[in-house]
N, C-alpha and C positions, 0 to 999 in steps of 0.2 A: 556846288549846288547850294543855293541859299534855302532858308526855311520855307519861303513861299513856293519855290519850285518843288520842294520835297512834299509839301502838303497837296499840291496839285497832282503830283504823281500818285500819292496815296489815294486821293479822291477818285482819280481815274481807275485805279486798281480795284477799289471797293465799290464800283458802280452798282454791282448786283445787290449789295447789302443795303443800298439806300431805298430800295423799293418798299412800298407800304405792305406788299404781300410777302416780303422776305420772312418775317417772323412767323406768319401763319403757315407758310410753306415748310419751314423747319419744324414747327409744331406738328403738322400733319405727318411729316416723315417720321418723326420720333414715335408718334402714336402707332403708326402702321408697323414700324419696327417692333414695338412691344407686342403687337398682335401676332406678327409672324413668329416671334420668339415664343409666345404662349402656345401657339399651335405646335411648334417643335417640342415643347415640354409635354404637351398632351400626348403626342405620339410616343415619346420616351417613357412617360409614365405608364402607358398602356403596355409597352413591351416589358417593362420592369414587373408589372403586376402579373403578366402572363408567365414570365419565368419564375416568379416567386410562387405562383399557384402550382406550377409543375413540381417545384421543389417540395411544397407542402403535400402534394398528392403522393409523393414517394413515401411519406411516413404517416399519412392521414389515418390509415387503417391499422397502424401499429399501436397497441394499447399499453405496453410496458417494456421494461428494459430487456426482459427475456425474449420477447418477440423481436425487438430491435436487433438483438444478437443473432437470432435465427435467420432474419431476413437481411442481415447486414450486407451481404454480397449484392443483392438486388438494389438496395438503397444506394450503395456506393456507386454502382453502375449508372443509375439514373442521375445522381448528382454530378458525376463526372461528365455526363452528356450535356449538362446544363451550362452553357458558356458563361452565364452571369455568376454562377456559384462554383465553377470548376476549380479555379485557383485557390479560393478561400477554403473550400472543402478539403483540398489536398493538404493545405497547411494545418487545418484543424484536426484532420484525421491522424496526424502524427502525434497529437497530444492525448489520444485515446489509449486507455489500458485495455488490452485484449483479455478475454476470459482466461482464468487459470484453472485448467482442467484437473490438476492433481490435488486441488484443495476442495474439500467437501462442502464448505459453507456456501450457501446459495448466492450470497452477495458477490462472490468471486467468479460466478459463472456467467456474468454479463459484462458488456463493455461499460467502462466508466470514463468520465472526462476529468482531466486535470486542469482544464481551462473552460470557462463558461462560453457558450456559443456567442453571446453578445459581445465578447471581447474580440472575436474574429470576424463575425459577419456584421461589420460596421456599415450603417446606412450611408455614410459619406463615400464608402468604397463601392458597395453593392449598387447603390442608386446614383452613381457618379454621373450618369448621362442625363439626369433630369436637371438641366441647368439652362440658363438663358443663352440665346444665340449671340455669341461673341461678347456683347456688352452686358455687364451687370446693371442692376437698377440704378446704383449711384453714378455709373458712367453716363447714363441717359440724362441725369440731372446736370452733370458737368458739361455735357455737350450742349444742352439747352442754354446754360449760362454763357458758354463760350460764344455761341452765335448771337445771343442777346447783346453782349458787350461789343461784339464785332459790328453789329448793326448800329449800335449807339455811337461808336467811334466814327463810322462812315457818315452818319447823319450829322454829327457835330462838326466834322471837318468840312463837309459840304455847306453847312449853314455858316460856318466861319468865313469861308471864301466868299459866299454870297453877301454876307453882311459887309465885308470889306468893299465890295464892288457896288453895293446897292446905295441908293440915295435914301433920304429920310422917309420917302413915301413907301419904299420897298422893304423897310426894316420889319414892319409889323407882319407882312406877308411871309418873310423868311422865318420869323419866329413861330408863326402858326404852322408852317410846314415842318419845322424842326420838332415841335411838340407832337404833332400827329404822327410823324414818322417814328420818333423815338418811342411813343407809346405802343405802336404796333410791334416793335421789336421784342417786347416782353411776352408776346405770344410764344416765342421760342422757349423761354424759361417755363412757361405754363405747359407747353407740350412735353418738355423734358420731365417735369414732375408727374404729369398724367401718364406718360409712358412708363416711368419708374413704378408708379402705383399698380398699373395693369400687370406689369411683368412680375413684380414682387408678390402680388396676390395670387397670380397663376402659379408661380413656383411653389409657394407655400401650400396651396390647395392640392396640387398634383403630387408634391412630395409627401404630404401627410397621408394621402390615400395609398401611395406605394409603401410608405413606412408601416402603415397598419397591416398590410399584407405580409411584410417582412417580419413584423413583430409576432404575427400568428405562427409563422414557420419557426422562429427562434424559440418561442414559448413551448411549442410542441416538441421540438428537438431537445430542449433542456429537460422536459419532463420525462424523456426516455433515457437520459444519460445521467445516472447518479454522479454527483460531483465528489471528487476525491482530491483534497488538497495534499500538499507534500507532508504536512503534519499527520493527516489522517492515514496516508499510505504507510508512513513509518509506524504509527500506532497500531494499525491493523496487522502489520507484519510481526510486530513485537508480541501482540496478543496471540496471534496464531502460533508463534514459537512457544509461548508459555503454555498454551493448551496442549501442544504436542509433547512438551516436556512432562506435563502432568500425566498425560496418557502413557508415556514411557514408564514413569514411576508406577503407575497402576498396573501395567503389564508385568513389571518386575515382581510386584506383590502376587499377582496371579500365577506367575511362574513358580515362585517359592511354594505357594499353597498347592499347586498341582503336583510338584515333585514330592512334597510331604504326603499327599494323599496316595500317590503311587507307592511310596515306600510302605506306608501303613497297610495298604491293601495287600502288598506282597508278603509282608510279615504275617498277617492274619491268615493268608492262604496256606502257608506251609506249617504254621504252628511252631512254638518255641521248643517243644519236647523232642522234635525230630531232628537229630544231629545231622543226618544226610541232607535233609531239606535246608537246614541252616547253611550247610556248606555250599549248597546250590543257590543260596540267596543272591549272591552277586550276579550269577548268570540270569536269574529271573528278573532282577532289577534292571539289568542292562537294557533289554528291549523296552521296558517301561520308561526308563529314564530317557532313552533315545527318542521314543515317541513324543514324550512331553517336551523335551528340549527342541525336537524338530519343529513342532508346531509353533512354539514360542519364538524360536530363532527366525522362522519365516515372518512372523508378525513384527519382530524387532527390525529385521532388514527392511520391510516395507515402510515402517515408521521412520527409520533412519534415512531412507531414501527420500521420503516426503519432506523431512526436515532439511536435508541437504539441498533439495531442489528449491524449496521455499527460500532458504537463505541465499542461494545463488541468484535467484531472480530478483531479490530486493534491490541490489544496485541497478539492475536494468530498469526496474520500474521507476526508481528515483531519477534515473537518467532521462527516461521518457518525460516525466513530469517537469524536470528542470529544463529540458529542451523546449517544451511548450511554453514555460514561463518566460524563457529568454526570447 
């Protein structure tokens, strides 16, 4: 097959692209595609805002971390029922430090977060369905350019074949047809750019409105969960152990003073001149010592148990925090 036959075959194959209405048809199709894609994003944005509003409603009436802890079971149930937030909430929940009932300090009585909600509830994941239909905006521009050059190629090949066969009188007519046809092909590129702009503006507008709803939920959730970093957890546990140690030393001093007071009271009650009473002093001191030591022993056991429980829980807390960080 020679070059002339090949060009004739291409000319016959691209007959549809030679039409003056080809570029306008492609442009109209690309704009309509962008409109359909925008409608899809409107619906997706509406669903996303509805789901986010339901998530926000689950914590809207909660004012502080204590209330969040009290209503945690109800909040957890509502978020698990929300299909958009379910998976992310399950992952985020694993990073929460539950209340420590055996520690008296109020900050340990509420849930605390080792990771910030914004790190888990990412808009790219939560709002992932707000996206164009099949083609992104840059794809529409590329499609418009493709059909523009396809039409130009068809017009040039057709004009070249006609120029070869035409006489001198028909050359001007062929050139005029080429220019008018080639100019019409640029409508395809214009349609691609217009469609891309429509789609990009729609995506940005609807994504922004949904992200604003999501930001409201995340800000509210973060205000209810005090943040506890790994360093803060270790520092708090160390400070708690120091306070418990100081309390233990204080109790030791109280024990000594209580025993001394009991002995002094027993001695005064019998008098130093009474030999029989002096002999019975150990018997009198026995119950007093036993009572004093019994009370203090109970206190020491409670304090020791609290220290042991606190030290045992420290690795578990750090493990929870590390698992969230990883």
